[in-house]
One Martini backbone bead per residue (centre of mass of N, CA, C, O) as a GRO file, in nm:
protein
  103
    1UNK     BB    1  -0.246  -4.359   3.638
    2UNK     BB    2  -0.279  -4.527   3.964
    3UNK     BB    3  -0.511  -4.595   4.223
    4UNK     BB    4  -0.541  -4.725   4.566
    5UNK     BB    5  -0.844  -4.802   4.738
    6UNK     BB    6  -1.020  -4.895   5.033
    7UNK     BB    7  -1.084  -4.598   5.151
    8UNK     BB    8  -1.310  -4.314   5.151
    9UNK     BB    9  -1.398  -3.961   5.204
   10UNK     BB   10  -1.688  -3.750   5.182
   11UNK     BB   11  -1.799  -3.456   5.298
   12UNK     BB   12  -1.911  -3.350   5.602
   13UNK     BB   13  -1.751  -3.616   5.759
   14UNK     BB   14  -1.460  -3.669   5.651
   15UNK     BB   15  -1.258  -3.657   5.886
   16UNK     BB   16  -1.388  -3.869   6.077
   17UNK     BB   17  -1.408  -4.095   5.870
   18UNK     BB   18  -1.111  -4.120   5.798
   19UNK     BB   19  -1.011  -4.194   6.080
   20UNK     BB   20  -1.179  -4.455   6.105
   21UNK     BB   21  -1.078  -4.599   5.844
   22UNK     BB   22  -0.771  -4.610   5.924
   23UNK     BB   23  -0.822  -4.836   6.157
   24UNK     BB   24  -0.866  -5.024   5.923
   25UNK     BB   25  -0.810  -5.358   5.777
   26UNK     BB   26  -0.896  -5.428   5.453
   27UNK     BB   27  -0.716  -5.689   5.405
   28UNK     BB   28  -0.890  -5.857   5.645
   29UNK     BB   29  -1.165  -5.793   5.511
   30UNK     BB   30  -1.461  -5.830   5.421
   31UNK     BB   31  -1.717  -5.680   5.263
   32UNK     BB   32  -1.930  -5.742   5.478
   33UNK     BB   33  -1.766  -5.622   5.715
   34UNK     BB   34  -1.718  -5.341   5.595
   35UNK     BB   35  -2.012  -5.255   5.584
   36UNK     BB   36  -2.053  -5.255   5.893
   37UNK     BB   37  -1.836  -5.039   5.956
   38UNK     BB   38  -1.941  -4.808   5.778
   39UNK     BB   39  -2.220  -4.787   5.904
   40UNK     BB   40  -2.117  -4.723   6.190
   41UNK     BB   41  -1.967  -4.462   6.122
   42UNK     BB   42  -2.197  -4.299   5.997
   43UNK     BB   43  -2.397  -4.324   6.235
   44UNK     BB   44  -2.211  -4.200   6.453
   45UNK     BB   45  -2.175  -3.910   6.301
   46UNK     BB   46  -2.467  -3.866   6.303
   47UNK     BB   47  -2.681  -3.583   6.360
   48UNK     BB   48  -3.009  -3.582   6.458
   49UNK     BB   49  -3.046  -3.273   6.516
   50UNK     BB   50  -2.901  -3.128   6.256
   51UNK     BB   51  -2.981  -3.349   6.066
   52UNK     BB   52  -3.104  -3.531   5.851
   53UNK     BB   53  -3.227  -3.804   5.766
   54UNK     BB   54  -3.095  -4.122   5.748
   55UNK     BB   55  -2.983  -4.260   5.429
   56UNK     BB   56  -2.834  -4.562   5.353
   57UNK     BB   57  -2.602  -4.598   5.087
   58UNK     BB   58  -2.461  -4.890   4.931
   59UNK     BB   59  -2.150  -4.986   4.771
   60UNK     BB   60  -1.964  -5.222   4.552
   61UNK     BB   61  -1.638  -5.390   4.488
   62UNK     BB   62  -1.636  -5.739   4.414
   63UNK     BB   63  -1.665  -6.072   4.386
   64UNK     BB   64  -1.975  -6.072   4.442
   65UNK     BB   65  -2.004  -5.843   4.196
   66UNK     BB   66  -1.800  -5.913   3.964
   67UNK     BB   67  -1.638  -5.633   3.969
   68UNK     BB   68  -1.888  -5.448   4.018
   69UNK     BB   69  -2.071  -5.158   4.051
   70UNK     BB   70  -2.290  -5.204   4.327
   71UNK     BB   71  -2.538  -5.257   4.517
   72UNK     BB   72  -2.608  -5.354   4.814
   73UNK     BB   73  -2.777  -5.583   4.938
   74UNK     BB   74  -3.050  -5.536   5.127
   75UNK     BB   75  -2.987  -5.745   5.355
   76UNK     BB   76  -2.706  -5.632   5.419
   77UNK     BB   77  -2.783  -5.339   5.470
   78UNK     BB   78  -2.995  -5.384   5.696
   79UNK     BB   79  -2.797  -5.525   5.893
   80UNK     BB   80  -2.594  -5.293   5.914
   81UNK     BB   81  -2.791  -5.084   6.025
   82UNK     BB   82  -2.881  -5.236   6.274
   83UNK     BB   83  -2.599  -5.257   6.405
   84UNK     BB   84  -2.540  -4.950   6.409
   85UNK     BB   85  -2.777  -4.863   6.588
   86UNK     BB   86  -2.704  -5.041   6.830
   87UNK     BB   87  -2.420  -4.920   6.878
   88UNK     BB   88  -2.509  -4.632   6.929
   89UNK     BB   89  -2.693  -4.686   7.170
   90UNK     BB   90  -2.480  -4.819   7.347
   91UNK     BB   91  -2.290  -4.576   7.353
   92UNK     BB   92  -2.492  -4.373   7.479
   93UNK     BB   93  -2.543  -4.538   7.736
   94UNK     BB   94  -2.250  -4.541   7.832
   95UNK     BB   95  -2.215  -4.225   7.844
   96UNK     BB   96  -2.448  -4.182   8.049
   97UNK     BB   97  -2.325  -4.356   8.280
   98UNK     BB   98  -2.064  -4.187   8.301
   99UNK     BB   99  -2.198  -3.922   8.376
  100UNK     BB  100  -2.332  -4.025   8.640
  101UNK     BB  101  -2.065  -4.102   8.783
  102UNK     BB  102  -1.941  -3.811   8.783
  103UNK     BB  103  -2.166  -3.699   8.986
   0.00000   0.00000   0.00000
C-alpha cells in the first residue's frame, strides 16, 4: 500500500497546522514557495510566552534535492524564517490597531 502526502502535521499544534496546510495547493507551489508557507504557519502558531524558543528545522524531498530527503539549504531556510517573522509582526501590528479602533 502506498500513500501520497503533500503535507502533514504532527506534534503540539497539529490541528492548527493541518488546517493551514489544507488551504494551500501544493500542486501549484514550488518547494521553495512551500518552505516559505510552512515557516509562516509554524511561526504564526508558536506562542512565545508559553513555548520554548523556536528553532525551525526544515527538510524536503524534491527535484532540487535529487529526490532525497535532505535539510533545506541554510540560505533558503534563513530567508523563510525572516519572511515568517516579518509576517507575524505585521499580523500582530494589524491586530493591535484593530483592537485600538474597537475601543
